[in-house]
RODRENMAR-79641 format. One record per residue (C-alpha): residue in three letters; x, y, z; residue number from 1. Coordinates in nm, 4 decimals, always signed. Last residue first. Example, Ala and Ser with C-alpha at 12.3 -4.5 7.8 and 13.67 -1.06 7.14 Angstrom:
% RODRENMAR-79641
+------+----------+----------+----------+------+
! bagu !        u !        v !        w ! miba !
+------+----------+----------+----------+------+
!  SER !  +1.3670 !  -0.1060 !  +0.7140 !    2 !
!  ALA !  +1.2300 !  -0.4500 !  +0.7800 !    1 !
+------+----------+----------+----------+------+
//
This chain:
% RODRENMAR-79641
+------+----------+----------+----------+------+
! bagu !        u !        v !        w ! miba !
+------+----------+----------+----------+------+
!  UNK ! +11.8408 ! +12.6377 !  +9.0038 !  208 !
!  UNK ! +11.6401 ! +12.8886 !  +9.0872 !  207 !
!  UNK ! +11.4211 ! +12.9484 !  +8.8050 !  206 !
!  UNK ! +11.4800 ! +12.6287 !  +8.6742 !  205 !
!  UNK ! +11.1311 ! +12.4849 !  +8.8582 !  204 !
!  UNK ! +10.9764 ! +12.7753 !  +8.6930 !  203 !
!  UNK ! +10.7015 ! +13.0411 !  +8.8648 !  202 !
!  UNK ! +10.9174 ! +13.0669 !  +9.1810 !  201 !
!  UNK ! +11.0904 ! +12.7353 !  +9.3142 !  200 !
!  UNK ! +11.1345 ! +12.6481 !  +9.7153 !  199 !
!  UNK ! +11.2870 ! +12.2889 !  +9.7535 !  198 !
!  UNK ! +11.6324 ! +12.4254 !  +9.8207 !  197 !
!  UNK ! +11.4798 ! +12.7262 ! +10.0150 !  196 !
!  UNK ! +11.2991 ! +12.4360 ! +10.2710 !  195 !
!  UNK ! +11.6165 ! +12.2675 ! +10.3802 !  194 !
!  UNK ! +11.6887 ! +11.9320 ! +10.2590 !  193 !
!  UNK ! +11.6987 ! +11.6351 ! +10.5150 !  192 !
!  UNK ! +12.0407 ! +11.4013 ! +10.6027 !  191 !
!  UNK ! +12.0791 ! +11.0867 ! +10.4454 !  190 !
!  UNK ! +12.2324 ! +10.7783 ! +10.6265 !  189 !
!  UNK ! +12.4163 ! +10.9461 ! +10.8850 !  188 !
!  UNK ! +12.2723 ! +10.7135 ! +11.2043 !  187 !
!  UNK ! +12.1239 ! +11.0565 ! +11.3785 !  186 !
!  UNK ! +11.9665 ! +11.1927 ! +11.0315 !  185 !
!  UNK ! +11.8130 ! +10.8436 ! +10.9450 !  184 !
!  UNK ! +11.6997 ! +10.8049 ! +11.2486 !  183 !
!  UNK ! +11.4953 ! +11.1347 ! +11.2443 !  182 !
!  UNK ! +11.5945 ! +11.3872 ! +11.5412 !  181 !
!  UNK ! +11.3983 ! +11.5080 ! +11.8176 !  180 !
!  UNK ! +11.3303 ! +11.1341 ! +11.8839 !  179 !
!  UNK ! +10.9574 ! +11.0917 ! +12.0004 !  178 !
!  UNK ! +10.9382 ! +10.9312 ! +12.3273 !  177 !
!  UNK ! +10.8337 ! +10.6852 ! +12.5242 !  176 !
!  UNK ! +10.5702 ! +10.5801 ! +12.3328 !  175 !
!  UNK ! +10.2511 ! +10.4154 ! +12.2765 !  174 !
!  UNK ! +10.1341 ! +10.1997 ! +11.9770 !  173 !
!  UNK ! +10.1360 ! +10.1420 ! +11.6033 !  172 !
!  UNK ! +10.2919 !  +9.9516 ! +11.3403 !  171 !
!  UNK ! +10.1509 ! +10.1145 ! +11.0136 !  170 !
!  UNK ! +10.2044 !  +9.8104 ! +10.7407 !  169 !
!  UNK ! +10.1527 ! +10.0594 ! +10.4139 !  168 !
!  UNK ! +10.0123 ! +10.0188 ! +10.0253 !  167 !
!  UNK !  +9.8553 !  +9.6607 ! +10.0678 !  166 !
!  UNK !  +9.6898 !  +9.5653 !  +9.7264 !  165 !
!  UNK !  +9.3453 !  +9.4738 !  +9.6576 !  164 !
!  UNK !  +9.2348 !  +9.4136 !  +9.3364 !  163 !
!  UNK !  +9.3685 !  +8.9757 !  +9.4101 !  162 !
!  UNK !  +9.1640 !  +8.9737 !  +9.7593 !  161 !
!  UNK !  +9.3786 !  +9.0215 ! +10.0058 !  160 !
!  UNK !  +9.4198 !  +8.7634 ! +10.2864 !  159 !
!  UNK !  +9.6345 !  +8.8833 ! +10.5706 !  158 !
!  UNK !  +9.8941 !  +8.7322 ! +10.5064 !  157 !
!  UNK !  +9.8602 !  +8.6166 ! +10.0809 !  156 !
!  UNK !  +9.8523 !  +8.9664 ! +10.0897 !  155 !
!  UNK ! +10.2043 !  +9.0493 ! +10.2845 !  154 !
!  UNK ! +10.3514 !  +8.7901 ! +10.1354 !  153 !
!  UNK ! +10.2618 !  +8.8713 !  +9.7692 !  152 !
!  UNK ! +10.3614 !  +9.2469 !  +9.8665 !  151 !
!  UNK ! +10.7108 !  +9.1514 !  +9.9533 !  150 !
!  UNK ! +10.8406 !  +9.4092 ! +10.1894 !  149 !
!  UNK ! +11.1003 !  +9.6151 ! +10.3433 !  148 !
!  UNK ! +10.8834 !  +9.8978 ! +10.3853 !  147 !
!  UNK ! +10.7526 !  +9.9162 ! +10.7184 !  146 !
!  UNK ! +10.6220 ! +10.2865 ! +10.8240 !  145 !
!  UNK ! +10.6326 ! +10.2960 ! +11.2031 !  144 !
!  UNK ! +10.3687 ! +10.5234 ! +11.3768 !  143 !
!  UNK ! +10.3474 ! +10.6301 ! +11.7325 !  142 !
!  UNK ! +10.1014 ! +10.7261 ! +11.9665 !  141 !
!  UNK ! +10.1725 ! +11.0990 ! +12.1604 !  140 !
!  UNK !  +9.7527 ! +11.1528 ! +12.0360 !  139 !
!  UNK !  +9.8705 ! +11.4172 ! +11.8515 !  138 !
!  UNK ! +10.1156 ! +11.1608 ! +11.6591 !  137 !
!  UNK !  +9.8123 ! +10.9621 ! +11.6099 !  136 !
!  UNK !  +9.6594 ! +11.1997 ! +11.3938 !  135 !
!  UNK !  +9.9538 ! +11.3522 ! +11.2162 !  134 !
!  UNK ! +10.0448 ! +10.9419 ! +11.1323 !  133 !
!  UNK !  +9.5902 ! +10.8617 ! +11.0393 !  132 !
!  UNK !  +9.6133 ! +11.1518 ! +10.8210 !  131 !
!  UNK !  +9.8955 ! +11.0990 ! +10.6568 !  130 !
!  UNK !  +9.8110 ! +10.7649 ! +10.5644 !  129 !
!  UNK !  +9.4602 ! +10.8602 ! +10.4602 !  128 !
!  UNK !  +9.6591 ! +11.1197 ! +10.1919 !  127 !
!  UNK !  +9.8589 ! +10.7731 ! +10.0637 !  126 !
!  UNK !  +9.5304 ! +10.6631 !  +9.9836 !  125 !
!  UNK !  +9.4294 ! +10.9909 !  +9.7858 !  124 !
!  UNK !  +9.7265 ! +10.8881 !  +9.6463 !  123 !
!  UNK !  +9.6947 ! +10.5611 !  +9.5284 !  122 !
!  UNK !  +9.3509 ! +10.6975 !  +9.3423 !  121 !
!  UNK !  +9.5200 ! +10.9789 !  +9.2353 !  120 !
!  UNK !  +9.7523 ! +10.7596 !  +9.0048 !  119 !
!  UNK !  +9.5119 ! +10.7735 !  +8.7087 !  118 !
!  UNK !  +9.6110 ! +11.1243 !  +8.6219 !  117 !
!  UNK !  +9.4088 ! +11.1794 !  +8.3235 !  116 !
!  UNK !  +9.0399 ! +10.9946 !  +8.4019 !  115 !
!  UNK !  +9.0851 ! +11.0727 !  +8.7809 !  114 !
!  UNK !  +8.9163 ! +11.3429 !  +8.8424 !  113 !
!  UNK !  +8.5553 ! +11.2000 !  +8.8866 !  112 !
!  UNK !  +8.5932 ! +10.7938 !  +8.8927 !  111 !
!  UNK !  +8.4408 ! +10.5917 !  +8.5633 !  110 !
!  UNK !  +8.4909 ! +10.2592 !  +8.6671 !  109 !
!  UNK !  +8.3168 ! +10.2237 !  +8.9783 !  108 !
!  UNK !  +8.3874 ! +10.4100 !  +9.2966 !  107 !
!  UNK !  +8.6555 ! +10.1693 !  +9.4652 !  106 !
!  UNK !  +8.7865 !  +9.9911 !  +9.1493 !  105 !
!  UNK !  +9.1494 ! +10.0654 !  +9.2515 !  104 !
!  UNK !  +9.1276 !  +9.9149 !  +9.5962 !  103 !
!  UNK !  +9.3965 ! +10.0443 !  +9.8389 !  102 !
!  UNK !  +9.5175 !  +9.8652 ! +10.1654 !  101 !
!  UNK !  +9.6373 ! +10.0100 ! +10.4745 !  100 !
!  UNK !  +9.7945 !  +9.7417 ! +10.6842 !   99 !
!  UNK !  +9.7297 !  +9.8770 ! +11.0846 !   98 !
!  UNK !  +9.9764 !  +9.6856 ! +11.2653 !   97 !
!  UNK !  +9.9467 !  +9.7179 ! +11.6601 !   96 !
!  UNK ! +10.1811 !  +9.5210 ! +11.9072 !   95 !
!  UNK ! +10.3869 !  +9.7747 ! +11.8638 !   94 !
!  UNK ! +10.7280 !  +9.6062 ! +11.9829 !   93 !
!  UNK ! +10.6481 !  +9.2705 ! +11.7635 !   92 !
!  UNK ! +10.6124 !  +9.5614 ! +11.4178 !   91 !
!  UNK ! +10.9020 !  +9.7644 ! +11.5315 !   90 !
!  UNK ! +11.0588 !  +9.8006 ! +11.2310 !   89 !
!  UNK ! +11.4128 !  +9.9988 ! +11.0497 !   88 !
!  UNK ! +11.6507 ! +10.0018 ! +11.3124 !   87 !
!  UNK ! +11.9093 ! +10.1214 ! +11.2037 !   86 !
!  UNK ! +12.2341 !  +9.9751 ! +11.3330 !   85 !
!  UNK ! +12.3569 !  +9.7957 ! +11.0188 !   84 !
!  UNK ! +12.3142 ! +10.0423 ! +10.7603 !   83 !
!  UNK ! +12.6526 ! +10.2867 ! +10.8168 !   82 !
!  UNK ! +12.8447 !  +9.9641 ! +10.7788 !   81 !
!  UNK ! +12.6354 !  +9.8691 ! +10.5460 !   80 !
!  UNK ! +12.6688 ! +10.2401 ! +10.3324 !   79 !
!  UNK ! +13.1097 ! +10.1413 ! +10.3720 !   78 !
!  UNK ! +13.0805 !  +9.8323 ! +10.2515 !   77 !
!  UNK ! +12.8469 !  +9.8622 !  +9.9446 !   76 !
!  UNK ! +12.5461 !  +9.7385 ! +10.0085 !   75 !
!  UNK ! +12.3639 !  +9.4587 !  +9.8628 !   74 !
!  UNK ! +12.4095 !  +9.2589 ! +10.1682 !   73 !
!  UNK ! +12.1997 !  +9.5619 ! +10.3334 !   72 !
!  UNK ! +11.9213 !  +9.4690 ! +10.1410 !   71 !
!  UNK ! +11.9113 !  +9.1296 ! +10.1591 !   70 !
!  UNK ! +11.9532 !  +9.1061 ! +10.5899 !   69 !
!  UNK ! +11.6574 !  +9.3883 ! +10.5896 !   68 !
!  UNK ! +11.4469 !  +9.1849 ! +10.3356 !   67 !
!  UNK ! +11.5307 !  +8.8399 ! +10.5881 !   66 !
!  UNK ! +11.4277 !  +9.0913 ! +10.9115 !   65 !
!  UNK ! +11.1036 !  +9.1547 ! +10.6915 !   64 !
!  UNK ! +11.0159 !  +8.8445 ! +10.7047 !   63 !
!  UNK ! +11.0648 !  +8.7326 ! +11.0486 !   62 !
!  UNK ! +10.8559 !  +9.0692 ! +11.1717 !   61 !
!  UNK ! +10.5389 !  +8.9504 ! +10.9579 !   60 !
!  UNK ! +10.5882 !  +8.6186 ! +11.0888 !   59 !
!  UNK ! +10.5796 !  +8.7394 ! +11.4377 !   58 !
!  UNK ! +10.2964 !  +8.9706 ! +11.3628 !   57 !
!  UNK ! +10.0924 !  +8.6820 ! +11.2581 !   56 !
!  UNK ! +10.1633 !  +8.4929 ! +11.6034 !   55 !
!  UNK ! +10.0739 !  +8.8065 ! +11.7833 !   54 !
!  UNK !  +9.7747 !  +8.8300 ! +11.6418 !   53 !
!  UNK !  +9.7222 !  +9.1588 ! +11.6774 !   52 !
!  UNK !  +9.6274 !  +9.3296 ! +11.2992 !   51 !
!  UNK !  +9.4014 !  +9.6196 ! +11.1905 !   50 !
!  UNK !  +9.3299 !  +9.6203 ! +10.8640 !   49 !
!  UNK !  +9.2628 !  +9.9515 ! +10.7683 !   48 !
!  UNK !  +9.0462 ! +10.0059 ! +10.3328 !   47 !
!  UNK !  +9.1431 ! +10.2709 ! +10.0832 !   46 !
!  UNK !  +8.9707 ! +10.3701 !  +9.8032 !   45 !
!  UNK !  +8.7343 ! +10.6334 !  +9.9717 !   44 !
!  UNK !  +8.6066 ! +10.7320 !  +9.6325 !   43 !
!  UNK !  +8.5190 ! +11.1148 !  +9.7079 !   42 !
!  UNK !  +8.6335 ! +11.1384 !  +9.2986 !   41 !
!  UNK !  +8.9627 ! +11.1540 !  +9.4115 !   40 !
!  UNK !  +9.0136 ! +11.1281 !  +9.8199 !   39 !
!  UNK !  +9.0100 ! +11.4135 ! +10.1155 !   38 !
!  UNK !  +9.1273 ! +11.2363 ! +10.4347 !   37 !
!  UNK !  +8.8302 ! +11.1742 ! +10.7127 !   36 !
!  UNK !  +8.9330 ! +10.8095 ! +10.7066 !   35 !
!  UNK !  +9.2005 ! +10.8764 ! +10.8434 !   34 !
!  UNK !  +9.0739 ! +11.0349 ! +11.0810 !   33 !
!  UNK !  +8.8359 ! +10.8360 ! +11.1567 !   32 !
!  UNK !  +9.1613 ! +10.5649 ! +11.2701 !   31 !
!  UNK !  +9.3103 ! +10.7559 ! +11.4721 !   30 !
!  UNK !  +8.9358 ! +10.8088 ! +11.6892 !   29 !
!  UNK !  +8.9228 ! +10.4472 ! +11.6414 !   28 !
!  UNK !  +9.2356 ! +10.3670 ! +11.7656 !   27 !
!  UNK !  +9.2299 ! +10.5805 ! +12.0495 !   26 !
!  UNK !  +8.9078 ! +10.4154 ! +12.1701 !   25 !
!  UNK !  +9.0406 ! +10.0982 ! +12.1406 !   24 !
!  UNK !  +9.3099 ! +10.1526 ! +12.3068 !   23 !
!  UNK !  +9.7324 ! +10.1579 ! +12.2267 !   22 !
!  UNK !  +9.8485 !  +9.8257 ! +12.3223 !   21 !
!  UNK ! +10.0901 !  +9.9019 ! +12.5459 !   20 !
!  UNK ! +10.5186 !  +9.7537 ! +12.4580 !   19 !
!  UNK ! +10.6356 ! +10.0826 ! +12.5248 !   18 !
!  UNK ! +10.7303 ! +10.1674 ! +12.1302 !   17 !
!  UNK ! +11.0460 ! +10.3625 ! +12.1353 !   16 !
!  UNK ! +11.2587 ! +10.1553 ! +11.9367 !   15 !
!  UNK ! +11.1037 ! +10.1978 ! +11.5063 !   14 !
!  UNK ! +10.9549 ! +10.5294 ! +11.5363 !   13 !
!  UNK ! +10.8786 ! +10.7610 ! +11.2399 !   12 !
!  UNK ! +10.8638 ! +11.0737 ! +11.3330 !   11 !
!  UNK ! +10.6098 ! +11.3066 ! +11.3428 !   10 !
!  UNK ! +10.6980 ! +11.6200 ! +11.6339 !    9 !
!  UNK ! +10.7407 ! +11.9028 ! +11.3676 !    8 !
!  UNK ! +10.3676 ! +11.7862 ! +11.1634 !    7 !
!  UNK ! +10.1984 ! +11.7469 ! +11.5249 !    6 !
!  UNK ! +10.2863 ! +12.1119 ! +11.6224 !    5 !
!  UNK ! +10.1783 ! +12.2484 ! +11.3502 !    4 !
!  UNK !  +9.8281 ! +12.0734 ! +11.3488 !    3 !
!  UNK !  +9.7998 ! +12.2386 ! +11.7164 !    2 !
!  UNK !  +9.8641 ! +12.0063 ! +12.0558 !    1 !
+------+----------+----------+----------+------+
//
């Protein structure tokens, strides 16, 4: 598929994993695509921790399940009811977790292009995630971004050095299908915006 098809087809996958592992050759192609992402000052501040140990996957899944309950219990009753059937992760079902990390010290004390906007380092790492996601979609491999966790827990789980932070746990694996409608729209949590509502001409307030 071409890049536009991959963008249209890409989904945050939760329930569609087949349970098979993505093969190593395909996984390496996907990681290679991620590693080719643009980065500020060519600093390449990312690393990829591939997790397949079943006990580690289970420990992280249990932690995420606890965080899901905390989030649900903090919602107003009507939103909690809408949220309840939404699956938020496929940690054990995918069989492969890729933790994308960020090292703000990568590139040395002076990173070209980061002097006035220090966040460009993290932006670079997120671009690597986007590359990974689109490459996986082109390979008919699903990706689900898990964000219900405490950073210290995940850092300890995969033994990260103190100066490196986890940016994303990605569930990666073959899928039965890609949903045509994103889960949060299908379950009534939130609908997407039209492109026309997001495009502004010359100034932000021009079409508001």
